[in-house]
DRENDO-1510 file (C-alpha; in Angstrom, 1 decimal, always signed):
<recs>
REC; n; res; u; v; w
REC; 1; MET; +133.8; +101.2; -262.1 .
REC; 2; LEU; +132.8; +98.7; -259.9 .
REC; 3; ARG; +130.1; +98.6; -257.1 .
REC; 4; TYR; +129.4; +96.0; -254.4 .
REC; 5; ASN; +126.5; +95.7; -251.7 .
REC; 6; ALA; +127.1; +94.4; -248.6 .
REC; 7; LYS; +124.2; +93.6; -245.8 .
REC; 8; LEU; +125.0; +94.4; -242.7 .
REC; 9; HIS; +123.7; +92.2; -239.9 .
REC; 10; PRO; +124.3; +91.4; -236.3 .
REC; 11; SER; +127.4; +89.9; -235.6 .
REC; 12; ARG; +127.7; +87.8; -232.7 .
REC; 13; LEU; +131.2; +88.2; -232.4 .
REC; 14; ALA; +130.5; +91.7; -231.5 .
REC; 15; GLN; +127.8; +90.6; -229.3 .
REC; 16; LEU; +130.6; +88.2; -227.4 .
REC; 17; VAL; +132.8; +91.3; -226.9 .
REC; 18; PHE; +130.4; +93.7; -225.2 .
REC; 19; PHE; +129.4; +90.5; -223.3 .
REC; 20; LEU; +133.0; +89.3; -221.6 .
REC; 21; PRO; +133.4; +92.7; -219.1 .
REC; 22; PHE; +129.7; +91.9; -217.5 .
REC; 23; ALA; +131.1; +88.2; -217.2 .
REC; 24; LEU; +134.9; +89.2; -216.0 .
REC; 25; LEU; +132.8; +91.8; -213.7 .
REC; 26; SER; +129.7; +89.0; -212.3 .
REC; 27; GLY; +133.2; +86.0; -211.9 .
REC; 28; GLY; +135.4; +89.1; -209.9 .
REC; 29; ALA; +132.6; +89.5; -207.9 .
REC; 30; LEU; +132.0; +86.2; -206.8 .
REC; 31; TRP; +135.7; +85.3; -206.8 .
REC; 32; LEU; +136.1; +87.9; -203.6 .
REC; 33; LYS; +133.3; +87.0; -201.6 .
REC; 34; VAL; +130.6; +84.6; -202.2 .
REC; 35; SER; +127.3; +86.0; -200.1 .
REC; 36; PRO; +123.4; +85.8; -201.0 .
REC; 37; ILE; +124.0; +89.5; -202.0 .
REC; 38; THR; +126.8; +89.2; -203.7 .
REC; 39; LEU; +125.0; +86.3; -205.9 .
REC; 40; LEU; +122.1; +88.6; -206.4 .
REC; 41; ALA; +124.8; +91.3; -207.3 .
REC; 42; SER; +126.6; +88.8; -210.1 .
REC; 43; ALA; +123.2; +87.3; -212.0 .
REC; 44; VAL; +121.8; +90.9; -211.8 .
REC; 45; LEU; +124.9; +91.9; -214.1 .
REC; 46; LEU; +125.6; +88.9; -216.0 .
REC; 47; PHE; +121.5; +89.2; -217.3 .
REC; 48; ALA; +121.8; +93.3; -217.4 .
REC; 49; GLY; +125.3; +92.2; -219.7 .
REC; 50; LEU; +123.2; +89.5; -222.0 .
REC; 51; VAL; +120.3; +91.7; -222.4 .
REC; 52; MET; +122.4; +94.6; -223.7 .
REC; 53; ALA; +124.4; +92.0; -226.1 .
REC; 54; LEU; +121.7; +90.7; -227.7 .
REC; 55; GLN; +120.3; +94.1; -228.6 .
REC; 56; LEU; +123.3; +95.6; -230.1 .
REC; 57; LYS; +122.1; +95.8; -233.9 .
REC; 58; PRO; +124.1; +97.9; -236.7 .
REC; 59; LYS; +123.9; +101.1; -236.9 .
REC; 60; TYR; +123.5; +100.8; -240.9 .
REC; 61; GLN; +122.4; +98.1; -242.2 .
REC; 62; MET; +123.5; +98.2; -245.9 .
REC; 63; ILE; +126.6; +99.1; -247.7 .
REC; 64; LEU; +127.9; +99.9; -251.1 .
REC; 65; PHE; +131.5; +100.5; -251.8 .
REC; 66; ASP; +133.7; +100.5; -255.1 .
REC; 67; ASP; +136.9; +100.1; -256.0 .
REC; 68; VAL; +138.6; +103.1; -255.8 .
REC; 69; GLY; +137.2; +104.1; -251.9 .
REC; 70; GLY; +133.9; +105.3; -252.0 .
REC; 71; VAL; +131.7; +104.7; -249.4 .
REC; 72; THR; +128.0; +104.9; -248.4 .
REC; 73; LEU; +126.7; +103.5; -246.1 .
REC; 74; GLN; +122.7; +103.6; -245.6 .
REC; 75; GLY; +120.5; +102.6; -242.2 .
REC; 76; GLU; +118.8; +105.1; -240.2 .
REC; 77; GLN; +121.0; +108.0; -241.8 .
REC; 78; VAL; +123.3; +107.8; -244.8 .
REC; 79; PHE; +126.6; +108.5; -245.3 .
REC; 80; ASN; +128.4; +109.3; -248.3 .
REC; 81; GLY; +132.3; +109.7; -247.7 .
REC; 82; GLN; +135.8; +108.2; -249.0 .
REC; 83; MET; +137.9; +105.6; -247.3 .
REC; 84; GLU; +141.2; +107.0; -245.9 .
REC; 85; VAL; +144.7; +105.5; -245.1 .
REC; 86; GLY; +144.5; +103.6; -241.7 .
REC; 87; CYS; +142.2; +101.6; -242.7 .
REC; 88; GLN; +142.7; +98.1; -240.8 .
REC; 89; VAL; +142.5; +94.4; -242.1 .
REC; 90; TRP; +142.2; +91.4; -239.5 .
REC; 91; PRO; +141.0; +87.9; -240.0 .
REC; 92; TRP; +138.0; +89.0; -237.9 .
REC; 93; LEU; +137.7; +92.6; -238.1 .
REC; 94; LEU; +138.0; +95.2; -240.8 .
REC; 95; VAL; +138.0; +98.8; -239.3 .
REC; 96; VAL; +137.2; +101.2; -242.2 .
REC; 97; LYS; +138.3; +104.5; -241.7 .
REC; 98; LEU; +135.9; +107.1; -243.1 .
REC; 99; LYS; +135.8; +110.6; -244.0 .
REC; 100; ASN; +133.4; +113.2; -245.5 .
REC; 101; GLU; +132.8; +117.2; -245.5 .
REC; 102; GLN; +131.0; +117.1; -242.2 .
REC; 103; GLN; +132.3; +114.2; -240.2 .
REC; 104; ALA; +134.9; +111.3; -239.7 .
REC; 105; PHE; +134.8; +107.6; -237.6 .
REC; 106; ARG; +135.7; +104.0; -238.0 .
REC; 107; LEU; +133.2; +101.8; -239.4 .
REC; 108; LEU; +134.1; +97.9; -237.2 .
REC; 109; VAL; +132.9; +95.7; -239.6 .
REC; 110; TYR; +133.6; +92.0; -238.0 .
REC; 111; ALA; +133.7; +89.3; -240.1 .
REC; 112; ASP; +130.1; +87.9; -238.9 .
REC; 113; GLY; +128.4; +90.6; -239.7 .
REC; 114; ILE; +128.8; +90.6; -243.0 .
REC; 115; SER; +128.6; +88.1; -245.9 .
REC; 116; ASN; +132.0; +86.1; -246.7 .
REC; 117; GLN; +132.1; +87.7; -250.2 .
REC; 118; GLY; +131.7; +90.8; -248.6 .
REC; 119; TYR; +134.1; +90.5; -246.2 .
REC; 120; ARG; +136.9; +89.5; -248.8 .
REC; 121; ARG; +135.8; +91.9; -251.3 .
REC; 122; LEU; +135.9; +95.0; -248.8 .
REC; 123; ALA; +139.4; +94.0; -247.5 .
REC; 124; ARG; +140.5; +93.7; -251.0 .
REC; 125; VAL; +139.7; +97.1; -251.8 .
REC; 126; ILE; +141.2; +98.4; -248.6 .
REC; 127; ASN; +144.6; +95.9; -249.2 .
REC; 128; LEU; +144.9; +96.7; -253.3 .
REC; 129; ASN; +144.0; +100.8; -253.1 .
REC; 130; ARG; +147.1; +100.9; -250.0 .
REC; 131; PHE; +144.3; +102.3; -247.6 .
REC; 132; SER; +145.7; +99.8; -245.0 .
REC; 133; TYR; +148.9; +100.9; -242.9 .
REC; 134; PRO; +152.1; +100.1; -244.8 .
</recs>
C-alpha cells in the first residue's frame, strides 16, 4: 500500500475568497451614498476583512493519505478516517469528504495550499478509487 504525505499551508486563494464579500460590501456602501461616515465605514470594513483574511490558517498542517482512501490529518488534533463517495475534484479545489466513527466533514484543499505533487496525487486517489461523483 502506498502512502503519501503532504504539508498544508495557508492558501492565497482561500484568503481571496474570504476577503471578497468584505470588498463587495464596502463597494456597495460607497455606491449607495458617499459621505464621510460611509467612507469611514467602508474603510473599516475593508481593513477588518483584510486582517481576518490574512490570519486564515489551516486547522490541520499535515495530510497523510494512502492509495485506498485512508486519511490521517495532523495538527492541533489528529483525525483518522476514510474518504467517502462525494469528493469533488476541481482544477483549483479538492473537496474531500471524510468520515470516521465519531464525525464526518468536508476538507477543502485549495491548489495553492498544498504542493503541486500532493494536489495531483490526492486528486488521482479520489478519481481512481471513484470517491468522486459518477
